N, C-alpha and C positions, 0 to 999 in steps of 0.2 A: 610142324608145330601142332601139338595135340591138345585135347580138352583139359588135360591136367594143369596146363599153364594159364588157362583162361579164368579170370576172376570177374564176376559180375556184381557190382555194387549199386543198389538202388540210389537214384539221384535225388528224388523227392518223393513225398507221399503220394503225389498225384500221378506222375508218369516219369519215365526216363530211367536209364541205367548207364553207369560208366563202366567200361570194359577195360581191364588191365591185363597185362601179360600176353599181349598180342602185337606182333609186328606184321602189319598188313602188306608190307612189301614182299613178304615171303609166302609161299603156298601154305594154305591151311589144310590140315588133315580133316577128314570127313567128320570126325567126332568133335573137333574144335569148331568147325563151321556149324554143325547142328546145335551146339551150345550157344553160339552167337545168334543164330536164327531164332532159337527159342527165347532168348532175351529180347530180341527185336519184337516178337509177337506178344510177349508178356508185358513189356514196358512202353511200347508205342514209339519210343525214340531211344537210340543208343549212341553213346559218345565214346570216342577214342582220343587219346592224347599222344602227342609227339610222334606222329606218323610222317615219315619222310618218303613220300610216294612220288614216283615219276608219273606222268600222264598215262603211260602204258600200264603201270601197276594199279593206278586208280581204275582204269577201264577193266582190267582183269578181275579186280575184286567185285566190281559191279556186275560183270557177266556171270559170276558165280551164282548170283541171285536170280537173274532173269535177263532176257534180251534188253538192250538199251533202247529207251524211248528218246530219240533225238529231238531236242526242243526246236520248235519252229521259229521262235521269236527272239531268243537271246543270241548275242554275238558269240560264236564258238571260239574256243582256244585254237590259235593257229595250228594247223596240221592235225587237229583232233576234233572233228565235228561231233563226236559223242559227248564232249565236255562243253557245257555252257559256262561262259564267264559271267560272274556276278561281281560287278566292279563299281566303285565310286571314287572319283578323283578329288583331290583337295578343293578344287574350285567349283565342284558340282554341289548342288543343294538337295537334289532328289536322290533317293536310293531305290533299289529294286526290292520288292517284297515288303514295303513299309506299311503293312496292314495285315490283319488276320486273314488267312486264306489256307487252302489246301491245293497242292499243285495238280493241274491237269484234270480237275473235276469236270471240265468241259468236253472231255473225251468219252466216247462210248464205253471204252474199257479204261477207267482212270488208272493213273500210274500207281504201282505198288508202293514205291518209296523213292526218296531222293537222298543222294549221298553227297554232302557238301563238305569240301576240304578247304580249310583256311590257308591261303598262300601268303597273304600280307594283311595285317590287322592294325588298327589304330592303337595308340598308347592306352586309351581307355574308350569305353563305349562300343557300340556295334554289336551288343549282345543279341541273341535270338530268344524269343519266347516261344514256348510250346504249350498246347492245351489238349487235354484228353476229351474227346467227344463221347466216349462211352460214359465217363463220369458225369459229364454235362447232361446226358440223356437220363441217367439213373436218378438225378436230382430233380427232374421234372415230376409233376404230379401224375398219378396213374391216369387221370382223366385226359390231361393234355397228351400224354404218350399215346393213348388210344386214338385221339384225334389225328395226331401226326402219322400214325401207322397207315391211315387211309390216304395220305397225300404223297404226291410226287412233285419234284421241283425241276424247273428249267435252269440249266447252267449254260453259260455262253462265254466265248473268248472275245467277242466282238467289241464290247465296251471297255475292255482292258487293253487289248493289243491292236485293234483295228484302226482304220483311218480317222475315226472320230472318237478315239479312245482317250482315256486319261493319260496314258503314256505319250500319245501323239500330241497332246496339248502342252507337254513339258519340253521345253527347248533342249535341255541338257541331257535328254535320254536318247537322242538321235543316233549316237555312236554306240549305244548299248542295246537298244531294242529296235528291231526292224521287221521286215517281211510282213508288213501290215495286211497285205492282200490275202495272206494265208489265214487270217483270223475270221474263219467262217463257221466255227464249230458251235452248234447248238444241240443239246442233248438233254434228256429227261432221266432223272434218277429218283429212286425212292428217298423220302425224307429220313426214314429210319431204315438202315440197312442191317443185314447180318454179315459180319466180317467173314470174308470167304475162307480164311485160314483158322481163325479162333472161334467162330460162331457167335462172338459177342455182339449184342445189339449196340448200334452206334448212330449218333445223330450225323446226318450227311447233308448239311447245307453250309455255306461259308459266305462271308461278306463280299469277297472279291468277285466270285464267278456265278453265284446264284442270283437270278434276276426276278423270279416269281414262282408261285405254285402253278402247277399244270391246271388249266381250266379257270384260273383266277387272273384278274388283271394285276399289273404291277402295283397299282394304288391299293387294291384290296389286299395284296400280299404283304405290303410294306410294314404294317404294324406288327404282325405276328413274326415276320422275319427279324425285325429290329429287336423284338423282345427276346427271341432265341439267341441272337448275336450278343446282346448285353449279358444274358444269362451265361452263355458258354465261355465268355471271356473273364468270368469271375476268377480271382486269384487262387482259390482253393482247387481249381481244376488245372493249374498251370505250373510250369517251372521256367527258370531263366538260365540260359547257358552263356558263360563268358568265354569268348574265343581266345586262343593263342595260336600262333603260326604252327601248323602241323596238326591242329585239332580237326576231328571229323564228327559231324552229326549225321546220323542216318535215321530218317523218320518215316513212319508208316502213314501214307497219305489217305488210307482208308479209315484211320483211327484218330488222327490228330489235326489240329491247326498249327500254323507257325506265323511268326511276326518278327521281321528284321527291324530292329530299332535304328532310327536315323538320328543319332545324337553324337556324331563325331565329325562335324563340319571342319573343314580345313585339313583333314587327314585322308590318307588313301586306305582303301579296304578292297582286297581282291580275293575272291572265293571261286573255286571250281566246283561245279555241280553236275552230277550225272543222275539222270532219272531212269528208273527201271520199270519195265512194263508190268501192268497188272492184268486183271480179268474183269469182265462185267460183274457188277456188284448186286447181289440179290436183296430183295426186300426182306425185312425181318419177319413179317407176318407169314 
C-alpha cells in the first residue's frame, strides 16, 4: 500500500485528521507510513475507520512507530500483554479515562502515543474528546506564558492507580485496574515543553496526573493549575470522535489531552489500547 492511496482529511479546525484509503491489516509502504506519520504530527490525533485487525496486526502497526510501552495497571488482552483492555460492562457505572488527561505523563520518558481500537461499542454514547495543548498555550497571554516557562510540574501515578487512589476507591474497577503496588512513579516535567518531533511549544500539565508545581505546595499550585485546566478544556481547542466498531484513534500524548465520556450506562464498550514509547521531553525555553 503506497502513499498514493492515503487520503488525509482534517477532522476539525482545532486538531485531528481522518485518514482514508488505508487497510492497516496489510503492510504499509515506507512512503505511505511517512504520510501517515506526518498527519499524526501535524494534527495531534488521527482517526481510521473500518479496520479489521487481529491483535497481532494491531501490535505490528504499533511497532512500526516505536517499541511498545506495556501498561502496568490495565488488565491485558489474554495472550497479548502488549494490549491493554479498556472495558466497561453494562452493570458497571464507572469507566476508565473519564476525565481530561494525557497517558503516562508520570513516566520519565512519557509515551509518544496511544493507539485505541474499538472492538465493541454501545448503540450511542461513549465518544472521546481530544484537545490541543499547543492551541491552549498559544491562547494564553504572553505574560502568563513567560511565567509558565520558568516552572516545572510534578506528575504522579500514585493517586490514580495506587492503593489509596481514585480507582481503588471504586468497587467495580477491581477486575479492570490492578497491580496497585506498581504505582510508584513520580517525575518532574517542564510546564511548557518543546515537542521533540515538531518543535512546537506545548502546555504539558493535565488534571489526572499533575499534582503540583516543583517547589510549590499543592495548595499553592491548585489555583493556577485549576485555571490552566479550565482554559485548556475550552471547546475551541477540542474535537469529539464518535466510535464505530473497527475505528482507531491514535493520539500524540505530547501534544493532546483526551477524555472518554461515560454516557452509555447499561451497555458494553470494549476497546484495545497499545501505547508506544516516547523520549524525555525538553523544555521550550
